C-alpha positions as CSV (number, residue, x, y, z in Angstrom):
1,M,79.1,99.4,82.9
2,L,79.6,100.9,86.5
3,A,81.3,97.7,87.6
4,L,83.8,97.9,84.6
5,L,84.3,101.6,85.2
6,V,85.2,101.0,89.0
7,V,87.7,98.2,88.0
8,G,89.1,100.4,85.5
9,T,89.5,103.2,88.0
10,L,91.1,100.8,90.7
11,A,93.2,99.2,88.0
12,A,94.9,102.8,87.2
13,C,94.9,103.8,90.8
14,S,96.9,100.9,91.6
15,R,99.3,101.2,88.5
16,D,100.0,105.0,89.5
17,E,100.4,103.9,93.1
18,R,103.1,101.2,91.8
19,A,104.6,103.7,89.5
20,I,104.9,106.4,92.8
21,R,106.3,103.6,94.9
22,Q,109.0,102.7,92.0
23,L,110.2,106.3,91.6
24,C,110.6,106.8,95.2
25,A,112.6,103.8,95.8
26,E,114.8,104.3,92.5
27,M,115.4,108.0,93.5
28,H,116.2,107.0,97.4
29,R,118.7,104.5,95.8
30,Q,120.2,106.7,93.2
31,Y,120.0,109.9,95.4
32,P,120.4,109.0,99.0
33,A,120.9,112.9,99.9
34,A,117.4,113.8,98.1
35,T,114.4,114.8,100.2
36,L,110.8,115.1,99.5
37,Q,111.6,118.3,98.1
38,D,113.3,117.0,95.4
39,L,110.6,114.3,94.8
40,Y,108.2,117.1,94.6
41,K,110.4,119.0,92.2
42,S,110.3,115.8,89.9
43,C,106.6,115.3,90.0
44,Y,105.8,119.1,89.6
45,Q,107.9,118.9,86.2
46,D,106.1,115.7,85.1
47,F,102.7,117.2,86.0
48,F,103.2,120.7,84.7
49,G,105.7,120.2,82.1
50,A,108.2,123.1,81.2
51,E,105.8,126.1,80.4
52,H,106.1,127.5,83.9
53,L,109.9,128.2,83.1
54,M,110.8,130.6,80.4
55,S,109.0,131.5,77.1
56,D,111.8,134.1,75.8
57,T,114.1,132.7,73.6
58,A,116.7,135.0,74.0
59,A,116.5,135.2,77.7
60,A,116.6,131.4,77.7
61,R,119.4,131.1,75.3
62,H,121.6,133.4,77.4
63,Y,120.7,131.7,80.5
64,L,121.6,127.9,79.3
65,H,124.8,129.9,77.9
66,E,125.8,131.2,81.1
67,E,124.7,127.7,82.9
68,L,126.8,125.9,80.4
69,S,130.0,128.2,80.9
70,E,129.6,127.3,84.9
71,Y,129.0,123.6,84.0
72,R,132.2,124.0,82.0
73,N,134.1,125.3,84.7
74,T,132.9,122.8,87.6
75,G,132.7,119.7,85.3
76,Q,130.7,118.1,87.9
77,T,127.3,116.4,88.0
78,G,125.9,113.5,89.9
79,I,122.7,113.1,87.4
80,P,122.5,111.0,84.2
81,E,122.6,112.3,80.8
82,R,118.6,111.4,80.2
83,E,116.4,111.1,83.3
84,P,112.6,110.8,83.3
85,T,110.8,113.2,85.4
86,G,107.8,112.0,87.7
87,F,106.0,108.7,87.6
88,R,104.9,109.1,84.3
89,H,107.8,110.0,82.6
90,R,106.2,113.1,80.3
91,F,109.4,114.7,80.3
92,V,113.0,114.3,80.7
93,R,115.9,116.3,82.2
94,I,118.7,116.4,79.7
95,C,122.0,117.0,81.5
96,L,124.2,119.6,80.3
97,S,126.9,116.9,79.9
98,C,125.1,116.2,76.5
99,V,126.3,119.5,75.3
100,T,129.9,119.5,76.8
101,E,130.4,116.3,75.6
102,G,129.4,116.9,71.9
103,K,126.0,114.4,71.9
104,M,123.7,117.4,71.5
105,S,124.6,120.9,70.5
106,E,123.5,123.8,72.5
107,E,121.1,125.0,69.8
108,E,119.5,121.7,69.9
109,L,119.1,121.5,73.5
110,L,117.6,125.1,73.3
111,Q,114.9,124.1,70.7
112,R,113.9,121.2,72.6
113,F,113.5,123.2,75.9
114,M,111.7,125.8,74.1
115,E,109.1,123.3,72.2
116,A,108.4,122.4,75.7
117,A,108.2,125.9,77.4
118,S,106.4,127.2,74.4
119,H,102.8,125.8,75.0
120,D,100.8,124.6,77.7
121,N,101.7,121.0,78.4
122,A,100.1,120.7,82.0
123,L,98.0,117.8,82.9
124,T,94.4,118.2,83.6
125,G,93.5,117.4,87.0
126,D,94.0,118.4,90.5
127,W,97.8,118.7,91.4
128,V,96.7,119.3,95.1
129,E,95.1,115.8,95.6
130,E,97.8,114.6,93.0
131,W,100.8,115.7,95.3
132,N,99.0,114.4,98.6
133,T,98.6,111.1,97.1
134,I,102.4,111.5,96.1
135,E,103.6,112.7,99.4
136,R,101.3,109.7,101.5
137,I,103.1,107.0,99.2
138,A,106.5,108.6,99.3
139,I,106.2,108.8,103.1
140,Q,105.2,105.1,103.4
141,T,107.9,104.3,100.8
142,V,110.9,106.1,102.2
143,P,110.1,107.1,105.9
144,A,113.3,108.7,106.1
145,W,111.4,111.6,104.0
146,K,109.1,112.2,106.7
147,D,109.9,116.1,107.8
148,S,106.4,117.8,109.0
149,T,107.7,121.4,108.4
150,L,109.0,120.5,105.0
151,Q,105.8,118.6,103.9
152,A,103.6,121.5,105.2
153,G,105.7,124.0,102.9
154,L,105.1,121.7,99.9
155,R,101.4,121.4,100.6
156,Q,101.3,125.1,100.5
157,A,103.6,125.1,97.3
158,A,101.2,122.7,95.6
159,E,97.8,124.8,96.9
160,R,99.7,128.0,94.9
161,H,100.6,125.4,91.9
162,S,104.2,126.5,92.8
163,T,107.4,124.7,91.9
164,V,110.3,124.5,94.2
165,R,114.1,124.5,93.8
166,H,116.1,121.2,94.4
167,S,116.9,120.9,98.2
168,D,120.3,122.4,99.3
169,T,121.7,119.1,100.0
170,Y,120.6,117.8,96.6
171,R,122.1,120.6,95.0
172,E,125.3,120.5,97.1
173,T,125.7,116.6,96.4
174,Y,124.8,116.3,92.8
175,H,125.1,119.6,91.0
176,P,122.3,119.1,88.7
177,H,122.5,121.1,85.6
178,Y,119.7,120.2,83.1
179,R,116.7,121.1,81.0
180,I,113.4,119.7,80.7
181,V,112.1,118.6,77.0
182,P,109.5,116.2,76.1
183,N,109.8,112.7,76.2
184,K,109.9,111.6,72.9
185,N,109.5,107.8,74.2
186,E,106.7,108.5,76.5
187,H,104.4,105.3,76.6
């Protein structure tokens, strides 16, 4: 019985490690200007979900409306319409282009976002331990992401269970405008 438990644990670890490596490689390929900070943000969103964001519907509606106005004025984004978060893909980032192009209404996006933000959907487990594992694998996979000052800051954020903004370079290059919603296709 113990042997089966050990084999199962090792299989899960190697499956997660493969998924983290794949996430890092894909992120580096799709977003060459991304940093370890942007990986942290995606994995944090995947681990904690959207409950850390906003539970006030009126405030969320106002903020979404303002961001949509800003997005309509720039018309720029370098991110896909739908992008899974982290390596588990529990949530997806829905780009605001879906609303401006009529593929989803503003109200539908707000409703899906509020669904995610209105209840605790964080994983059980140790975020600090998870982030340390992700960071180790990320640096092995994309050595260019090694930055001891940034790494120390991200470890501190992990210890506080704090999110971070996208890196300045990522924001300037890709102009991300999205909302986090539950992934209906989660496997």
